[in-house]
C-alpha positions as CSV (number, residue, x, y, z in Angstrom):
1,X,-5.0,2.8,3.9
2,X,-3.4,3.8,0.7
3,X,-5.0,4.2,-2.8
4,X,-3.6,2.5,-5.9
5,X,-2.1,5.0,-8.2
6,X,-3.2,3.0,-11.3
7,X,-6.1,5.0,-12.8
8,X,-7.8,1.8,-13.9
9,X,-7.8,0.4,-10.4
10,X,-7.7,3.1,-7.6
11,X,-8.7,0.6,-4.9
12,X,-7.5,0.8,-1.3
13,X,-5.0,-1.5,0.4
14,X,-3.1,-1.7,3.7
15,X,0.7,-1.3,4.0
16,X,2.4,-2.4,7.2
17,X,6.1,-1.7,7.8
18,X,8.2,-4.5,9.3
19,X,11.6,-3.9,10.8
20,X,13.9,-1.2,9.7
21,X,16.5,0.9,11.4
22,X,19.4,-1.2,10.2
23,X,22.4,1.0,9.5
24,X,23.7,0.8,6.0
25,X,21.0,-1.8,5.0
26,X,18.9,0.3,2.8
27,X,17.6,-1.2,-0.4
28,X,14.7,-0.2,-2.7
29,X,11.6,-2.1,-1.6
30,X,8.6,-2.1,-4.0
31,X,5.0,-1.7,-2.9
32,X,2.6,-3.2,-5.4
33,X,-1.2,-3.0,-5.4
34,X,-2.6,-6.3,-4.2
35,X,-5.6,-5.9,-6.6
36,X,-3.8,-5.1,-9.9
37,X,-0.1,-5.6,-9.1
38,X,0.7,-2.0,-10.2
39,X,3.9,-0.6,-8.7
40,X,2.6,2.1,-6.3
41,X,6.0,3.2,-4.9
42,X,9.5,2.0,-4.2
43,X,11.1,3.7,-1.2
44,X,14.7,3.2,-0.1
45,X,14.6,1.5,3.3
46,X,16.0,-1.3,5.5
47,X,12.4,-2.3,6.4
48,X,10.1,-4.7,4.6
49,X,6.4,-4.1,3.7
50,X,3.4,-6.3,4.2
51,X,0.7,-5.4,1.7
52,X,-2.8,-6.7,2.2
53,X,-6.3,-6.2,0.7
54,X,-8.9,-4.7,3.0
55,X,-12.0,-6.7,3.9
56,X,-15.1,-6.0,1.7
57,X,-16.5,-4.0,4.6
58,X,-13.4,-1.9,5.1
59,X,-13.2,-1.2,1.4
60,X,-16.9,-0.1,1.3
61,X,-16.4,2.2,4.3
62,X,-13.2,3.7,2.7
63,X,-15.1,4.3,-0.6
64,X,-18.0,5.9,1.3
65,X,-15.6,8.2,3.2
66,X,-13.8,9.2,0.0
67,X,-17.1,10.0,-1.7
68,X,-18.3,12.2,1.2
69,X,-15.2,14.4,1.0
C-alpha cells in the first residue's frame, strides 16, 4: 500500500501496475489518491495504474502497523 502525500489526508491506497514494456510508448501517468483526489505522483511509463481504496479492515491494519513502528 502507498500513503497519500496530502498532509490533510495521509490515508493508504493500493496501486496495481497494468501492462508496460511498450518501446517508445512512455507517457506521464498520474496516480491520484482515491480518498481526496490529490496527485501523489506522475511517473513516465507505458503502463497504466489501477488505484483502489483498501477495505476498512485493511486500512485499520495498515494504521495499526504504522503506529507500532
